[in-house]
SELO-71752 format. One record per residue (C-alpha): residue number from 1; x, y, z. Coordinates in Angstrom, 2 decimals, decimal comma. Example, Ala and Ser with C-alpha at 12.3 -4.5 7.8 and 13.67 -1.06 7.14 Angstrom:
<nodes>
n | u | v | w
1 | 12,30 | -4,50 | 7,80
2 | 13,67 | -1,06 | 7,14
</nodes>
This chain:
<nodes>
n | u | v | w
1 | -16,45 | 57,84 | -42,35
2 | -13,50 | 55,37 | -42,74
3 | -10,72 | 57,86 | -42,19
4 | -12,53 | 59,38 | -39,02
5 | -13,13 | 55,75 | -37,31
6 | -9,46 | 54,85 | -37,75
7 | -8,67 | 57,97 | -36,22
8 | -10,84 | 57,36 | -33,27
9 | -9,62 | 54,10 | -33,08
10 | -5,97 | 55,19 | -32,83
11 | -7,02 | 57,80 | -30,30
12 | -8,44 | 54,68 | -28,25
13 | -5,26 | 52,75 | -28,70
14 | -3,32 | 55,19 | -27,42
15 | -5,16 | 56,31 | -24,27
16 | -5,67 | 52,50 | -23,42
17 | -1,67 | 52,66 | -23,49
18 | -1,46 | 54,99 | -21,26
19 | -4,19 | 54,14 | -19,03
20 | -3,80 | 50,48 | -18,64
21 | -0,95 | 48,91 | -16,87
22 | 1,29 | 46,41 | -18,83
23 | 1,41 | 43,09 | -17,29
24 | 4,81 | 40,94 | -18,14
25 | 4,75 | 37,35 | -18,75
26 | 4,12 | 35,87 | -15,26
27 | 4,67 | 38,85 | -13,34
28 | 2,26 | 38,70 | -10,36
29 | 1,63 | 41,97 | -10,19
30 | 0,49 | 44,54 | -13,15
31 | 3,39 | 46,78 | -14,20
32 | 3,46 | 49,73 | -16,28
33 | 5,90 | 50,81 | -19,03
34 | 7,99 | 52,41 | -16,21
35 | 8,27 | 49,44 | -14,27
36 | 6,03 | 50,57 | -11,99
37 | 3,27 | 48,47 | -10,06
38 | -0,28 | 49,91 | -10,88
39 | -2,07 | 50,50 | -7,30
40 | -5,95 | 50,88 | -6,29
41 | -7,39 | 53,73 | -4,49
42 | -6,68 | 51,90 | -1,21
43 | -2,79 | 51,95 | -2,19
44 | -3,02 | 47,98 | -2,84
45 | -0,91 | 46,56 | -5,60
46 | -2,86 | 45,27 | -8,30
47 | -2,46 | 41,28 | -8,69
48 | -2,40 | 39,71 | -11,87
49 | -4,10 | 36,30 | -12,98
50 | -0,21 | 34,83 | -12,09
51 | -0,32 | 35,92 | -8,64
52 | 0,02 | 33,23 | -6,03
53 | 2,08 | 33,68 | -2,17
54 | 4,83 | 31,69 | -3,71
55 | 5,02 | 34,03 | -7,15
56 | 4,74 | 37,01 | -4,97
57 | 7,98 | 35,96 | -2,71
58 | 10,23 | 35,81 | -5,91
59 | 8,90 | 39,05 | -7,67
60 | 11,08 | 42,07 | -7,29
61 | 7,93 | 44,01 | -6,38
62 | 7,14 | 41,47 | -3,27
63 | 8,79 | 43,40 | -0,55
64 | 6,80 | 47,04 | -1,68
65 | 3,42 | 45,23 | -2,29
66 | 3,12 | 41,73 | -0,12
67 | 6,08 | 42,14 | 2,64
68 | 4,30 | 40,01 | 4,77
69 | 4,67 | 36,57 | 2,28
70 | 8,51 | 37,40 | 1,85
71 | 11,26 | 35,21 | 3,10
72 | 12,75 | 36,11 | 6,30
73 | 15,23 | 38,62 | 5,70
74 | 14,42 | 39,43 | 2,41
75 | 12,90 | 42,67 | 2,90
76 | 15,40 | 43,94 | 5,68
77 | 16,68 | 46,89 | 4,43
78 | 16,48 | 50,32 | 5,61
79 | 12,64 | 51,63 | 5,62
80 | 11,68 | 53,90 | 2,94
81 | 14,56 | 52,48 | 0,46
82 | 13,86 | 50,13 | -2,28
83 | 13,58 | 46,44 | -1,10
84 | 12,43 | 47,53 | 2,44
85 | 8,96 | 47,19 | 4,03
86 | 7,85 | 50,71 | 4,91
87 | 5,21 | 50,98 | 7,03
88 | 3,32 | 48,58 | 9,79
89 | 3,91 | 45,75 | 9,21
90 | 1,00 | 43,64 | 8,75
91 | 0,97 | 40,48 | 11,00
92 | -0,27 | 37,05 | 10,30
93 | -3,05 | 34,58 | 12,25
94 | -3,01 | 31,41 | 11,27
95 | -5,47 | 28,96 | 12,05
96 | -5,85 | 25,14 | 11,34
97 | -9,69 | 24,30 | 10,97
98 | -10,12 | 20,10 | 10,54
99 | -12,37 | 19,59 | 7,58
100 | -14,79 | 17,82 | 9,26
101 | -15,30 | 20,84 | 11,68
102 | -16,62 | 22,33 | 8,59
103 | -17,89 | 20,23 | 6,15
104 | -19,55 | 16,71 | 6,40
105 | -16,99 | 13,68 | 5,34
106 | -15,93 | 13,98 | 1,97
107 | -18,23 | 17,01 | 1,13
108 | -17,55 | 20,55 | 0,45
109 | -20,98 | 21,94 | 2,06
110 | -20,26 | 24,06 | 5,20
111 | -22,03 | 22,48 | 8,30
112 | -23,74 | 25,26 | 10,64
113 | -20,82 | 24,39 | 13,20
114 | -18,38 | 25,58 | 10,33
115 | -20,38 | 28,41 | 9,75
116 | -20,04 | 29,65 | 13,23
117 | -16,17 | 29,32 | 13,08
118 | -16,10 | 31,31 | 10,06
119 | -18,34 | 33,96 | 11,39
120 | -16,01 | 34,32 | 14,46
121 | -12,91 | 34,37 | 11,59
122 | -14,64 | 37,51 | 9,77
123 | -15,20 | 39,42 | 12,53
124 | -11,62 | 38,81 | 13,59
125 | -10,98 | 40,07 | 9,85
126 | -12,67 | 43,07 | 10,09
127 | -11,31 | 44,37 | 13,02
128 | -7,89 | 45,05 | 11,21
129 | -6,87 | 46,59 | 8,24
130 | -6,84 | 43,65 | 6,32
131 | -4,33 | 42,62 | 3,68
132 | -5,39 | 39,41 | 2,53
133 | -6,97 | 36,13 | 3,84
134 | -5,44 | 32,74 | 2,41
135 | -7,71 | 29,60 | 2,66
136 | -5,85 | 26,50 | 1,71
137 | -7,54 | 22,93 | 1,61
138 | -5,87 | 19,97 | 2,17
139 | -7,04 | 16,21 | 2,09
140 | -5,64 | 12,91 | 3,38
141 | -4,07 | 10,06 | 1,04
142 | -7,18 | 8,05 | 0,71
143 | -8,57 | 7,96 | -3,07
144 | -7,36 | 9,14 | -6,55
145 | -5,00 | 12,24 | -6,30
146 | -7,11 | 14,02 | -8,74
147 | -10,21 | 13,36 | -6,59
148 | -8,35 | 14,79 | -3,64
149 | -7,09 | 17,97 | -5,07
150 | -10,50 | 18,85 | -6,73
151 | -12,27 | 18,14 | -3,16
152 | -9,70 | 20,27 | -1,44
153 | -9,88 | 23,19 | -4,14
154 | -13,79 | 23,31 | -3,59
155 | -13,45 | 23,43 | 0,45
156 | -11,17 | 26,53 | 0,15
157 | -13,74 | 27,91 | -2,37
158 | -16,62 | 27,29 | -0,22
159 | -15,00 | 28,98 | 2,46
160 | -14,11 | 32,07 | 0,39
161 | -17,87 | 32,11 | -0,98
162 | -18,94 | 32,23 | 2,98
163 | -16,55 | 34,73 | 3,89
164 | -17,62 | 37,31 | 1,18
165 | -21,32 | 36,66 | 2,18
166 | -20,14 | 38,05 | 5,28
167 | -18,78 | 41,23 | 3,97
168 | -15,08 | 40,57 | 3,19
169 | -14,15 | 41,67 | 0,17
170 | -13,74 | 38,93 | -2,47
171 | -10,40 | 40,22 | -3,82
172 | -8,85 | 39,86 | -0,51
173 | -9,81 | 36,10 | -0,21
174 | -7,19 | 33,60 | -2,23
175 | -7,81 | 30,23 | -2,11
176 | -5,45 | 27,15 | -2,95
177 | -6,12 | 23,48 | -2,81
178 | -3,48 | 21,29 | -1,81
179 | -5,05 | 17,75 | -2,10
180 | -3,09 | 15,16 | -0,11
181 | 0,46 | 16,85 | -0,89
182 | 0,99 | 18,46 | 2,41
183 | -0,17 | 15,63 | 5,12
184 | 0,47 | 16,54 | 8,76
185 | 0,52 | 13,02 | 9,96
186 | 3,61 | 11,94 | 8,18
187 | 4,48 | 8,55 | 8,35
188 | 2,56 | 8,12 | 11,76
189 | -0,29 | 6,21 | 9,97
190 | 1,69 | 3,70 | 8,14
191 | 1,13 | 0,13 | 8,48
192 | -2,39 | 0,08 | 9,69
193 | -3,87 | -2,32 | 6,88
194 | -5,63 | -1,76 | 4,00
195 | -5,44 | 1,91 | 2,26
196 | -9,27 | 2,46 | 1,89
197 | -12,42 | 4,37 | 3,43
198 | -13,45 | 0,58 | 5,11
199 | -10,08 | 0,79 | 7,30
200 | -11,98 | 3,11 | 10,01
201 | -8,70 | 3,02 | 12,17
202 | -6,77 | 4,50 | 9,13
203 | -9,38 | 6,77 | 8,51
204 | -9,61 | 8,21 | 12,13
205 | -5,65 | 8,36 | 12,25
206 | -5,68 | 10,71 | 9,17
207 | -7,79 | 12,92 | 10,27
208 | -5,06 | 15,57 | 10,92
209 | -4,39 | 15,88 | 7,17
210 | -8,32 | 16,85 | 6,37
211 | -8,07 | 20,39 | 7,15
212 | -8,42 | 23,89 | 6,07
213 | -5,41 | 26,36 | 6,72
214 | -6,87 | 30,15 | 6,81
215 | -4,44 | 33,09 | 7,32
216 | -5,61 | 36,37 | 8,52
217 | -2,95 | 38,80 | 7,33
218 | -3,77 | 42,45 | 8,43
219 | -2,38 | 45,77 | 10,22
220 | -4,08 | 46,79 | 13,43
</nodes>
């Protein structure tokens, strides 16, 4: 019995090695032993847990898997050759929604008005051959950096949860929180007094920084 069990284990291990793609350390895509990216039944590249738009842009497989995320000019080769983006090039529509339009101030629970905006976005996504939706949450600089980071992540996650409830494939929605690292206001709100939530003038000025950037990428 022991010998038979060992034989079965060896066979299972062999089958696993053949069937499962290998995943190189930090590679944003699942790659087999031949260096070929594994693809789904819809011919989409399997992404690893290391996948981010930035990692995709640096990957040697980026042009074949996510050409829309590549730096300008990187995938400008001849169609059909390595490094080129063959077939229809996905178009990207980026929508920036003020966070207060989606959520109450300092909250991550969608408001009815926010749901209505996401309903429109979900309909738009279903009208194209969807590649990916990127939802990136942002916060203003008031408060602790760790709190703002967590809030931006929760808001992006709330957007994903709602879009999935409307029929969007969860694997197509990528979320990220940037905290207060990418303000739109720049230096325009400096010198307005106390840096806290009690300073209404400053809070109003920083409104553009409290937002969610939602990008729908696909082909028609």
